[in-house]
Short mmCIF file of the C-alpha atoms (twelve columns), coordinates in Angstrom:
data_MODEL
# 
_entry.id   MODEL 
# 
loop_
_atom_site.group_PDB 
_atom_site.id 
_atom_site.type_symbol 
_atom_site.label_atom_id 
_atom_site.label_alt_id 
_atom_site.label_comp_id 
_atom_site.label_asym_id 
_atom_site.label_seq_id 
_atom_site.Cartn_x 
_atom_site.Cartn_y 
_atom_site.Cartn_z 
_atom_site.pdbx_PDB_model_num 
ATOM 1   C CA . GLU A 1   -6.060  -16.939 -3.402  1 
ATOM 2   C CA . ALA A 2   -5.518  -15.473 -7.003  1 
ATOM 3   C CA . LYS A 3   -6.531  -18.165 -9.118  1 
ATOM 4   C CA . ASN A 4   -6.115  -18.463 -13.048 1 
ATOM 5   C CA . ILE A 5   -6.597  -14.011 -12.634 1 
ATOM 6   C CA . THR A 6   -6.536  -12.986 -16.175 1 
ATOM 7   C CA . TYR A 7   -6.515  -9.595  -16.898 1 
ATOM 8   C CA . LYS A 8   -6.895  -7.412  -19.772 1 
ATOM 9   C CA . TYR A 9   -7.570  -3.832  -20.897 1 
ATOM 10  C CA . PRO A 10  -11.134 -2.942  -22.804 1 
ATOM 11  C CA . GLU A 11  -8.944  -1.920  -25.946 1 
ATOM 12  C CA . SER A 12  -6.217  -4.362  -25.665 1 
ATOM 13  C CA . GLU A 13  -5.628  -8.235  -27.214 1 
ATOM 14  C CA . THR A 14  -3.238  -8.846  -25.056 1 
ATOM 15  C CA . PRO A 15  -3.366  -9.087  -21.117 1 
ATOM 16  C CA . ILE A 16  -1.432  -7.433  -19.131 1 
ATOM 17  C CA . LEU A 17  -1.861  -10.437 -16.157 1 
ATOM 18  C CA . ASN A 18  -2.383  -13.908 -17.707 1 
ATOM 19  C CA . ARG A 19  -3.308  -16.907 -15.347 1 
ATOM 20  C CA . ILE A 20  -1.777  -15.839 -12.448 1 
ATOM 21  C CA . ASN A 21  -2.165  -18.471 -9.683  1 
ATOM 22  C CA . LEU A 22  -0.842  -16.814 -5.974  1 
ATOM 23  C CA . ILE A 23  -1.511  -17.659 -2.577  1 
ATOM 24  C CA . ILE A 24  -0.650  -14.957 -0.050  1 
ATOM 25  C CA . ARG A 25  -1.214  -16.120 4.175   1 
ATOM 26  C CA . PRO A 26  -1.886  -14.621 6.869   1 
ATOM 27  C CA . LYS A 27  1.004   -12.601 8.163   1 
ATOM 28  C CA . GLU A 28  2.970   -13.175 4.918   1 
ATOM 29  C CA . ARG A 29  5.160   -9.739  3.669   1 
ATOM 30  C CA . LEU A 30  5.564   -10.205 0.012   1 
ATOM 31  C CA . VAL A 31  6.611   -8.268  -2.843  1 
ATOM 32  C CA . ILE A 32  6.128   -8.733  -6.571  1 
ATOM 33  C CA . LYS A 33  9.420   -7.109  -8.565  1 
ATOM 34  C CA . GLY A 34  9.243   -7.074  -12.211 1 
ATOM 35  C CA . GLU A 35  9.834   -4.274  -14.906 1 
ATOM 36  C CA . ASN A 36  7.632   -1.284  -16.014 1 
ATOM 37  C CA . GLY A 37  4.226   -2.889  -17.611 1 
ATOM 38  C CA . SER A 38  4.532   -6.568  -15.999 1 
ATOM 39  C CA . GLY A 39  1.682   -5.727  -14.341 1 
ATOM 40  C CA . LYS A 40  2.581   -4.874  -10.532 1 
ATOM 41  C CA . SER A 41  0.585   -2.010  -10.561 1 
ATOM 42  C CA . THR A 42  -2.570  -4.472  -11.708 1 
ATOM 43  C CA . LEU A 43  -2.286  -7.103  -9.450  1 
ATOM 44  C CA . ILE A 44  -1.948  -4.653  -6.444  1 
ATOM 45  C CA . ARG A 45  -5.584  -3.474  -7.820  1 
ATOM 46  C CA . LEU A 46  -7.103  -6.880  -8.457  1 
ATOM 47  C CA . LEU A 47  -6.527  -8.219  -4.766  1 
ATOM 48  C CA . ALA A 48  -7.626  -4.599  -3.653  1 
ATOM 49  C CA . LYS A 49  -10.475 -5.322  -5.686  1 
ATOM 50  C CA . ILE A 50  -10.413 -2.186  -7.471  1 
ATOM 51  C CA . VAL A 51  -10.974 -3.521  -10.815 1 
ATOM 52  C CA . GLU A 52  -11.847 -6.270  -11.628 1 
ATOM 53  C CA . PRO A 53  -10.291 -9.916  -13.616 1 
ATOM 54  C CA . SER A 54  -11.252 -10.416 -17.061 1 
ATOM 55  C CA . SER A 55  -11.331 -13.874 -15.843 1 
ATOM 56  C CA . GLY A 56  -10.240 -16.385 -12.840 1 
ATOM 57  C CA . ILE A 57  -11.085 -16.337 -9.166  1 
ATOM 58  C CA . LEU A 58  -9.540  -13.872 -6.757  1 
ATOM 59  C CA . PHE A 59  -10.698 -15.528 -2.960  1 
ATOM 60  C CA . ILE A 60  -10.985 -14.395 0.852   1 
ATOM 61  C CA . ASN A 61  -10.186 -16.971 3.550   1 
ATOM 62  C CA . ASN A 62  -11.316 -19.741 0.503   1 
ATOM 63  C CA . ILE A 63  -14.461 -18.046 -0.563  1 
ATOM 64  C CA . ASN A 64  -14.977 -16.207 -3.491  1 
ATOM 65  C CA . ILE A 65  -14.969 -12.419 -2.904  1 
ATOM 66  C CA . ASN A 66  -17.918 -12.014 -5.009  1 
ATOM 67  C CA . LYS A 67  -19.767 -13.030 -2.317  1 
ATOM 68  C CA . ILE A 68  -18.539 -11.181 0.378   1 
ATOM 69  C CA . ASN A 69  -19.331 -7.527  1.157   1 
ATOM 70  C CA . ILE A 70  -16.492 -5.885  -0.403  1 
ATOM 71  C CA . SER A 71  -17.129 -2.647  1.486   1 
ATOM 72  C CA . ASN A 72  -15.862 -4.447  4.584   1 
ATOM 73  C CA . TYR A 73  -13.733 -6.029  3.302   1 
ATOM 74  C CA . ARG A 74  -12.182 -2.915  1.569   1 
ATOM 75  C CA . SER A 75  -12.307 -1.979  4.769   1 
ATOM 76  C CA . LYS A 76  -9.794  -3.950  6.189   1 
ATOM 77  C CA . ILE A 77  -7.299  -2.595  3.664   1 
ATOM 78  C CA . GLY A 78  -4.517  -0.344  3.684   1 
ATOM 79  C CA . LEU A 79  -4.308  0.470   -0.002  1 
ATOM 80  C CA . ILE A 80  -1.882  3.016   -1.692  1 
ATOM 81  C CA . THR A 81  -1.277  3.654   -5.214  1 
ATOM 82  C CA . ARG A 82  1.423   6.292   -6.766  1 
ATOM 83  C CA . ASP A 83  -1.955  8.207   -7.663  1 
ATOM 84  C CA . ASP A 84  -2.564  8.848   -3.697  1 
ATOM 85  C CA . SER A 85  -1.998  12.078  -2.319  1 
ATOM 86  C CA . THR A 86  -3.034  14.651  0.541   1 
ATOM 87  C CA . PHE A 87  -6.308  15.855  0.723   1 
ATOM 88  C CA . GLU A 88  -7.908  19.762  1.959   1 
ATOM 89  C CA . GLY A 89  -7.797  19.504  5.482   1 
ATOM 90  C CA . SER A 90  -4.645  19.767  8.073   1 
ATOM 91  C CA . ILE A 91  -2.391  17.144  8.880   1 
ATOM 92  C CA . LEU A 92  -4.214  15.615  10.911  1 
ATOM 93  C CA . ASP A 93  -7.351  15.528  9.346   1 
ATOM 94  C CA . ASN A 94  -4.842  13.787  6.758   1 
ATOM 95  C CA . ILE A 95  -3.230  10.634  8.601   1 
ATOM 96  C CA . THR A 96  -6.461  10.173  10.538  1 
ATOM 97  C CA . CYS A 97  -9.470  11.040  8.150   1 
ATOM 98  C CA . GLN A 98  -11.100 12.232  11.383  1 
ATOM 99  C CA . ASN A 99  -11.453 9.562   13.417  1 
ATOM 100 C CA . LYS A 100 -11.975 10.433  16.410  1 
ATOM 101 C CA . ASN A 101 -10.915 7.326   18.018  1 
ATOM 102 C CA . ILE A 102 -7.128  7.570   17.529  1 
ATOM 103 C CA . THR A 103 -5.500  7.966   20.245  1 
ATOM 104 C CA . MET A 104 -2.277  10.552  20.282  1 
ATOM 105 C CA . ASN A 105 -0.319  7.710   21.570  1 
ATOM 106 C CA . GLU A 106 -0.850  6.079   18.868  1 
ATOM 107 C CA . ILE A 107 -0.825  9.265   16.329  1 
ATOM 108 C CA . ASN A 108 2.820   9.683   17.823  1 
ATOM 109 C CA . HIS A 109 3.963   6.321   17.688  1 
ATOM 110 C CA . ALA A 110 2.967   6.463   13.429  1 
ATOM 111 C CA . LEU A 111 4.640   9.536   12.790  1 
ATOM 112 C CA . GLU A 112 7.851   8.453   14.244  1 
ATOM 113 C CA . LYS A 113 8.291   4.945   12.668  1 
ATOM 114 C CA . MET A 114 7.122   6.883   9.531   1 
ATOM 115 C CA . GLN A 115 10.276  9.733   10.029  1 
ATOM 116 C CA . LEU A 116 7.759   12.626  10.204  1 
ATOM 117 C CA . ILE A 117 8.712   13.777  13.987  1 
ATOM 118 C CA . ASP A 118 10.873  16.117  12.683  1 
ATOM 119 C CA . PHE A 119 8.966   17.626  9.825   1 
ATOM 120 C CA . ILE A 120 6.294   17.925  12.380  1 
ATOM 121 C CA . LYS A 121 8.455   20.094  15.349  1 
ATOM 122 C CA . THR A 122 9.952   22.783  12.411  1 
ATOM 123 C CA . LEU A 123 5.871   23.577  11.670  1 
ATOM 124 C CA . PRO A 124 4.281   26.250  13.839  1 
ATOM 125 C CA . LEU A 125 0.940   25.101  13.819  1 
ATOM 126 C CA . GLY A 126 2.150   21.236  13.708  1 
ATOM 127 C CA . LEU A 127 -0.465  18.946  13.211  1 
ATOM 128 C CA . ASP A 128 -2.969  21.380  12.942  1 
ATOM 129 C CA . THR A 129 -0.900  22.804  9.503   1 
ATOM 130 C CA . PRO A 130 -3.145  23.206  6.249   1 
ATOM 131 C CA . LEU A 131 -2.557  21.365  3.748   1 
ATOM 132 C CA . PHE A 132 -3.475  21.697  -0.284  1 
ATOM 133 C CA . PRO A 133 -5.053  19.375  -2.347  1 
ATOM 134 C CA . GLY A 134 -2.305  17.092  -3.954  1 
ATOM 135 C CA . GLY A 135 0.752   18.086  -1.010  1 
ATOM 136 C CA . LYS A 136 1.295   21.279  -3.481  1 
ATOM 137 C CA . GLN A 137 2.791   22.919  -0.520  1 
ATOM 138 C CA . ILE A 138 5.449   20.121  1.018   1 
ATOM 139 C CA . ASN A 139 7.763   17.801  -0.835  1 
ATOM 140 C CA . ALA A 140 6.593   14.808  -2.139  1 
ATOM 141 C CA . SER A 141 9.051   12.511  0.396   1 
ATOM 142 C CA . VAL A 142 6.883   13.872  2.897   1 
ATOM 143 C CA . VAL A 143 3.276   13.527  1.163   1 
ATOM 144 C CA . GLN A 144 4.647   10.156  1.103   1 
ATOM 145 C CA . LYS A 145 5.055   9.404   4.247   1 
ATOM 146 C CA . ILE A 146 2.184   11.080  5.711   1 
ATOM 147 C CA . ILE A 147 -0.146  8.194   2.866   1 
ATOM 148 C CA . LEU A 148 1.774   5.811   4.611   1 
ATOM 149 C CA . THR A 149 0.611   7.369   8.683   1 
ATOM 150 C CA . ARG A 150 -2.616  7.212   7.412   1 
ATOM 151 C CA . CYS A 151 -2.287  3.740   6.401   1 
ATOM 152 C CA . ILE A 152 -0.670  2.639   9.288   1 
ATOM 153 C CA . LEU A 153 -3.413  4.656   11.775  1 
ATOM 154 C CA . SER A 154 -6.563  2.223   9.510   1 
ATOM 155 C CA . LYS A 155 -4.863  -0.442  11.481  1 
ATOM 156 C CA . PRO A 156 -5.598  -2.952  8.336   1 
ATOM 157 C CA . GLU A 157 -5.434  -6.622  8.247   1 
ATOM 158 C CA . ILE A 158 -4.046  -6.302  5.216   1 
ATOM 159 C CA . ILE A 159 -1.776  -3.103  3.611   1 
ATOM 160 C CA . LEU A 160 -1.430  -2.959  -0.281  1 
ATOM 161 C CA . LEU A 161 1.466   -1.188  -1.346  1 
ATOM 162 C CA . GLU A 162 2.785   0.399   -4.980  1 
ATOM 163 C CA . ASP A 163 6.440   1.377   -4.899  1 
ATOM 164 C CA . PRO A 164 5.222   3.841   -1.461  1 
ATOM 165 C CA . ILE A 165 8.100   5.447   -0.654  1 
ATOM 166 C CA . ASN A 166 9.902   6.250   -4.056  1 
ATOM 167 C CA . LYS A 167 10.749  9.624   -3.212  1 
ATOM 168 C CA . ILE A 168 11.835  9.591   -0.142  1 
ATOM 169 C CA . ASP A 169 15.514  9.465   0.808   1 
ATOM 170 C CA . ALA A 170 17.138  6.134   0.914   1 
ATOM 171 C CA . LYS A 171 18.584  6.106   5.198   1 
ATOM 172 C CA . GLN A 172 14.978  6.808   6.182   1 
ATOM 173 C CA . SER A 173 13.695  4.538   3.666   1 
ATOM 174 C CA . VAL A 174 15.875  1.679   5.599   1 
ATOM 175 C CA . LYS A 175 13.967  2.652   8.473   1 
ATOM 176 C CA . ILE A 176 10.445  2.600   7.159   1 
ATOM 177 C CA . ILE A 177 10.463  -0.771  5.011   1 
ATOM 178 C CA . GLU A 178 12.336  -2.452  8.369   1 
ATOM 179 C CA . PHE A 179 8.828   -1.573  10.502  1 
ATOM 180 C CA . LEU A 180 6.847   -1.910  7.603   1 
ATOM 181 C CA . MET A 181 8.188   -5.363  7.243   1 
ATOM 182 C CA . ASP A 182 9.009   -6.341  10.744  1 
ATOM 183 C CA . LYS A 183 7.415   -10.214 11.677  1 
ATOM 184 C CA . ASN A 184 5.788   -8.557  15.099  1 
ATOM 185 C CA . ASN A 185 3.201   -6.145  12.958  1 
ATOM 186 C CA . PRO A 186 -0.238  -7.606  12.668  1 
ATOM 187 C CA . TRP A 187 -0.717  -6.768  9.222   1 
ATOM 188 C CA . THR A 188 -0.181  -9.127  5.562   1 
ATOM 189 C CA . LEU A 189 1.797   -6.819  3.248   1 
ATOM 190 C CA . VAL A 190 1.650   -7.496  -0.747  1 
ATOM 191 C CA . VAL A 191 4.199   -4.091  -1.820  1 
ATOM 192 C CA . SER A 192 5.945   -3.872  -5.583  1 
ATOM 193 C CA . ALA A 193 9.023   -1.714  -5.780  1 
ATOM 194 C CA . GLY A 194 12.186  -1.739  -7.163  1 
ATOM 195 C CA . ASN A 195 14.143  -0.519  -4.038  1 
ATOM 196 C CA . ASP A 196 15.933  -4.059  -2.260  1 
ATOM 197 C CA . ASN A 197 15.473  -3.384  0.799   1 
ATOM 198 C CA . TRP A 198 12.133  -4.787  0.327   1 
ATOM 199 C CA . GLU A 199 13.600  -7.992  -0.698  1 
ATOM 200 C CA . LYS A 200 16.081  -8.084  2.307   1 
ATOM 201 C CA . HIS A 201 13.175  -7.883  4.548   1 
ATOM 202 C CA . ALA A 202 10.043  -10.309 2.569   1 
ATOM 203 C CA . SER A 203 9.406   -13.360 3.430   1 
ATOM 204 C CA . SER A 204 8.842   -14.869 -0.446  1 
ATOM 205 C CA . THR A 205 9.091   -12.678 -3.428  1 
ATOM 206 C CA . ILE A 206 7.716   -12.923 -6.884  1 
ATOM 207 C CA . THR A 207 8.973   -11.974 -10.203 1 
ATOM 208 C CA . LEU A 208 6.105   -11.126 -13.131 1 
ATOM 209 C CA . LYS A 209 7.296   -10.583 -16.754 1 
ATOM 210 C CA . ASN A 210 5.005   -10.664 -19.834 1 
ATOM 211 C CA . GLY A 211 2.475   -10.740 -17.453 1 
ATOM 212 C CA . GLN A 212 3.152   -14.253 -15.674 1 
ATOM 213 C CA . ILE A 213 4.886   -15.058 -12.217 1 
ATOM 214 C CA . VAL A 214 8.259   -16.948 -13.217 1 
# 
């Protein structure tokens, strides 16, 4: 729950978010809409506690987030921002972060749902293919799919996404959205995106304008 959340940049007098009140329930599929600069990304990062509100309080299960172990909270979150990319290591390293508890069945399931199987099959080294930082030798759509696969394999309870599929073609985007928004999946999901297909599967939608929910 965000209660009277306001956020403004240190050098600015005008808040990017102004007195936001919002309750997100377990397993909700929430889409945040709004024009560029309306505060969508800032709200996502506030919910992830990447940035701190200028005023107001964020509650988790009715407990003030400042009284919760933040490392524990973040361990339950799958966060994808526009800045995320691949790191130096194999594709397998990039999607599992070397978590040995992740099974090959789980990996193949996630790769299939994120539309990566066919791409992996074209690579002579498959999942052992080395990647450079920033995904320099692969196209942007594959980078986004790898990051989404990493997110899913971390088994998050809450997924927070900033326009995560804007580089992926329309046909594959539809399938990825359908999977992520499927009510049978255990997570709560909040996404800021301009793709209308997100809204088709949303349980709720809010629109931000001039830093407020309209």
